[in-house]
C-alpha positions in Angstrom: -0.1 0.0 -0.1 1.6 3.5 -0.9 1.3 6.8 0.8 -2.0 7.7 -0.5 -3.5 4.6 -0.3 -2.8 4.1 3.3 -4.6 7.8 4.0 -7.5 6.9 1.5 -8.1 4.0 3.8 -7.3 6.4 6.8 -10.2 8.5 5.7 -12.4 5.9 5.1 -11.9 4.7 8.9 -13.0 8.4 10.0 -15.8 8.6 7.6 -17.2 5.0 8.9 -16.4 5.8 12.3 -14.5 2.5 12.7 -12.3 3.1 15.9 -10.5 -0.6 15.3 -9.6 0.3 11.7 -8.3 3.9 12.6 -6.1 2.5 15.2 -4.5 -0.1 13.1 -3.5 3.1 10.9 -2.1 4.9 13.4 1.5 4.8 14.6 2.3 4.3 18.8 3.3 7.7 18.7 0.2 9.2 16.8 -0.2 12.9 16.6 -3.8 14.5 15.8 -3.9 18.1 15.7 -7.1 19.9 14.8 -7.9 23.2 13.0 -7.2 25.3 15.9 -4.2 23.5 16.8 -5.4 21.3 19.4 -2.5 18.4 20.0 -3.4 15.1 21.1 -0.5 12.7 21.2 -0.3 9.2 21.7 -2.0 6.4 20.2 -4.5 5.8 22.9 -5.2 9.3 23.6 -6.1 9.9 19.8 -8.3 6.8 19.9 -10.4 8.3 22.7 -10.4 11.5 20.8 -11.8 10.1 18.0 -14.5 8.4 20.1 -15.6 11.4 21.3 -15.6 13.7 18.3 -18.1 10.7 16.8 -20.1 10.3 19.4 -20.8 14.5 19.3 -20.7 14.4 15.4 -22.4 11.3 14.3 -23.0 12.4 10.7 -19.2 13.8 9.8 -17.8 12.8 6.9 -14.7 13.8 4.5 -14.3 14.0 1.0 -11.2 14.4 -0.8 -10.8 16.3 -4.1 -7.0 16.3 -4.4 -4.1 14.8 -3.0 -0.5 15.6 -3.4 2.3 13.7 -2.0 5.9 15.1 -1.2 8.2 12.9 0.8 6.3 11.4 3.4 3.8 13.8 3.8 0.3 13.2 1.9 -1.6 16.4 1.5 -5.3 16.7 0.5 -8.2 19.4 -0.3 -11.5 18.5 -0.1 -14.8 19.2 2.5 -16.6 18.0 5.4 -19.9 17.0 5.9 -21.7 17.4 8.8 -25.3 18.8 9.6 -23.3 21.1 12.3 -22.3 24.2 10.5 -18.6 24.8 12.0 -17.4 21.3 10.9 -18.6 21.7 7.5 -17.2 22.8 4.3 -13.6 23.1 2.4 -10.9 22.1 4.6 -7.9 21.1 4.0 -5.4 17.8 5.6 -1.8 16.5 5.8 -0.7 13.3 6.9 2.7 11.8 8.2 3.3 8.5 6.6 5.6 6.1 8.1 5.6 2.3 6.0 1.7 1.8 6.0 0.6 3.8 9.1 0.2 7.8 9.3 1.9 9.0 12.3 0.5 12.3 12.0 -3.1 13.6 11.0 -3.3 17.4 10.8 -6.9 19.8 9.7 -6.1 23.1 8.2 -8.5 25.7 7.1 -8.8 25.8 3.3 -6.6 29.0 2.7 -3.8 30.4 -0.1 -1.1 30.1 2.5 -1.9 26.9 3.9 -2.2 25.6 0.0 1.4 26.7 -1.0 2.8 25.3 2.7 1.2 21.8 1.8 1.7 21.9 -1.8 -1.7 22.1 -3.2 -2.8 24.0 -6.2 -4.7 27.2 -5.8 -8.3 27.9 -5.8 -10.2 25.1 -4.0 -13.4 25.5 -2.2 -13.0 29.1 -0.6 
């Protein structure tokens, strides 16, 4: 499985709210960084964070539109779907992939600056 496949599987686990699959794709020192910069470190802590998120936002899903790979980082643009407006709309993500595992999952606001930083094409859904 290449890095893009790993990221797509990781996102499928998010969309399915499948904690077992999500955990199987995390490194032990996995880091989760939310759109506001809040950070959770460690696989078990991240699983618990996702558990709480899924319970609070049962209809949350991500849709990817563009992916770019640079070294071990996969950058993604797309949008999230949710009945909660604060969790719906354009977004960017990055995943640091080691082998077939995700070491870091980070969410960004879709902005020209973030797109440049991630090596994604300008434009998007903003």
